[in-house]
C-alpha positions in Angstrom: -48.3 -31.9 -11.4 -45.7 -34.3 -12.7 -44.4 -31.7 -15.1 -44.0 -29.2 -12.3 -42.1 -31.8 -10.2 -39.9 -32.6 -13.2 -39.1 -29.0 -13.7 -38.3 -28.5 -10.0 -36.0 -31.5 -10.1 -34.2 -30.2 -13.2 -33.8 -26.7 -11.7 -32.5 -28.2 -8.4 -30.0 -30.3 -10.4 -28.8 -27.3 -12.4 -28.5 -25.3 -9.2 -26.5 -27.9 -7.5 -24.1 -28.3 -10.4 -23.6 -24.5 -10.4 -22.9 -24.6 -6.6 -20.3 -27.4 -7.1 -18.6 -25.4 -9.9 -18.4 -22.3 -7.6 -16.9 -24.4 -4.8 -14.3 -25.9 -7.2 -13.4 -22.4 -8.3 -13.0 -21.1 -4.8 -11.0 -24.1 -3.7 -8.6 -23.7 -6.7 -7.9 -20.1 -5.6 -7.2 -21.1 -2.0 -5.0 -24.1 -3.0 -3.0 -21.7 -5.2 -2.4 -19.4 -2.3 -1.4 -22.3 -0.1 1.0 -23.5 -2.7 2.6 -20.1 -2.9 3.1 -20.0 0.8 4.5 -23.5 1.0 6.8 -22.6 -1.9 8.1 -19.6 0.0 8.7 -21.6 3.2 10.4 -24.4 1.2 12.4 -22.1 -0.9 13.5 -20.2 2.2 14.7 -23.4 3.8 16.6 -24.7 0.8 18.1 -21.3 -0.1 19.1 -20.8 3.5 20.9 -24.1 3.6 22.8 -23.8 0.3 23.7 -20.2 0.3 24.2 -20.1 4.0 26.7 -22.9 4.1 29.0 -21.4 1.4 28.5 -17.8 2.3 29.1 -18.6 6.0 32.3 -20.4 5.3 33.6 -17.5 3.2 32.6 -14.9 5.7 33.9 -16.9 8.6 37.3 -17.2 7.0 37.5 -13.5 6.2 36.5 -12.6 9.8 39.0 -15.1 11.0 41.7 -12.8 9.8 41.0 -10.3 12.6 39.4 -12.5 15.4 39.3 -16.0 16.7 37.6 -18.6 14.5 34.9 -19.4 17.0 33.8 -15.7 17.3 33.7 -15.4 13.5 31.6 -18.6 13.3 29.2 -17.3 16.0 28.7 -14.0 14.2 28.0 -15.6 10.9 25.6 -18.1 12.5 23.6 -15.2 14.1 23.3 -13.4 10.8 21.9 -16.5 9.1 19.5 -17.1 11.9 18.0 -13.6 11.4 17.7 -14.1 7.7 15.9 -17.5 8.2 13.5 -16.0 10.7 12.5 -13.2 8.3 11.9 -15.7 5.4 9.9 -18.1 7.6 7.8 -15.2 9.0 6.8 -14.1 5.5 5.9 -17.6 4.4 3.9 -18.2 7.5 1.9 -15.0 6.9 1.2 -16.2 3.3 -0.1 -19.5 4.7 -2.3 -17.8 7.2 -4.1 -15.9 4.4 -5.5 -19.3 3.1 -9.2 -19.9 3.7 -10.0 -23.6 2.9 -13.7 -23.2 3.3 -15.5 -22.1 0.1 -17.3 -19.2 1.8 -19.2 -17.9 -1.2 -20.6 -21.4 -2.0 -21.7 -21.9 1.7 -23.4 -18.5 1.7 -25.1 -19.2 -1.7 -26.4 -22.6 -0.5 -27.7 -21.1 2.8 -29.6 -18.5 0.8 -31.0 -21.0 -1.6 -32.1 -23.6 0.9 
């Protein structure tokens, strides 16, 4: 009887270690997806700021040759707002695909116990 209980405890310990490894693997995948989404959103913000400032000034001064400065500035601002919206939307979609719960591990534990 003691040997049977010892084997059961050993098997249970092995099973729990395997489940923990599965959970770690699943979480690494999801964290990687979250990092990519955050990188897209952060990169979009930074790129939008740096490129937007210099390109906007250049374009505004070119447009200023044929229209009032305030109209040129407004047109450039609208163009950058659209670009920022598109980048933000893509980053947000990537972030929504992240599933922080290790579903395979949860299902495996439910089946086991």
